[in-house]
C-alpha positions in Angstrom: 136.0 163.7 182.3 137.6 163.9 185.6 140.2 166.1 185.9 143.5 165.6 188.4 143.9 168.5 190.6 142.9 170.1 193.9 139.4 168.8 194.1 140.6 165.3 193.9 143.6 165.7 196.4 141.7 164.2 199.3 140.0 161.4 197.5 141.1 157.9 197.7 142.1 156.1 194.5 138.8 153.9 194.7 136.7 157.0 194.9 138.5 158.6 191.6 138.1 155.1 190.1 134.4 155.1 190.7 134.1 158.8 189.4 135.9 157.6 186.2 133.5 154.6 185.8 130.5 156.7 186.1 131.5 159.6 184.2 134.4 158.9 181.8 133.5 155.4 181.0 130.3 156.1 178.9 132.2 158.8 176.9 134.9 156.6 176.1 132.8 153.8 175.2 130.7 156.1 172.9 133.8 157.5 171.4 135.3 154.0 170.3 131.6 153.0 169.0 131.8 156.0 166.9 135.3 155.3 165.7 134.5 151.9 164.7 131.5 152.9 162.7 133.4 155.6 160.9 136.3 152.9 160.3 133.9 150.8 158.3 133.1 153.6 155.7 136.6 155.7 155.8 138.3 155.2 152.5 141.7 153.4 153.0 144.8 154.8 152.7 143.7 158.5 153.8 144.5 160.5 156.7 141.2 160.0 158.3 141.4 155.9 158.0 144.8 156.1 159.4 143.6 158.2 162.5 140.8 156.0 163.0 142.9 152.7 162.7 145.5 154.4 165.1 142.5 155.4 167.9 141.3 151.8 167.6 144.9 150.4 168.1 145.3 152.5 171.2 142.0 151.8 173.0 143.3 149.3 175.3 145.9 151.9 176.4 143.3 154.6 176.9 141.0 152.2 178.8 143.8 151.9 181.6 142.9 155.2 182.7 139.5 153.9 183.6 141.0 151.5 186.0 
């Protein structure tokens, strides 16, 4: 994923957004696809199922990063 730092200091917001769309979005998409698949088979009321549900519930907030 793109990391804020000196290499991005001279880039416009639109350039950074485009890089995020190209590099980070596919990773985020794959992550949430995997989380949803795991959530289907996770045993309820376990730490794993809680973590998966938390991730799914936070998806919208994480995707703000891609905008």
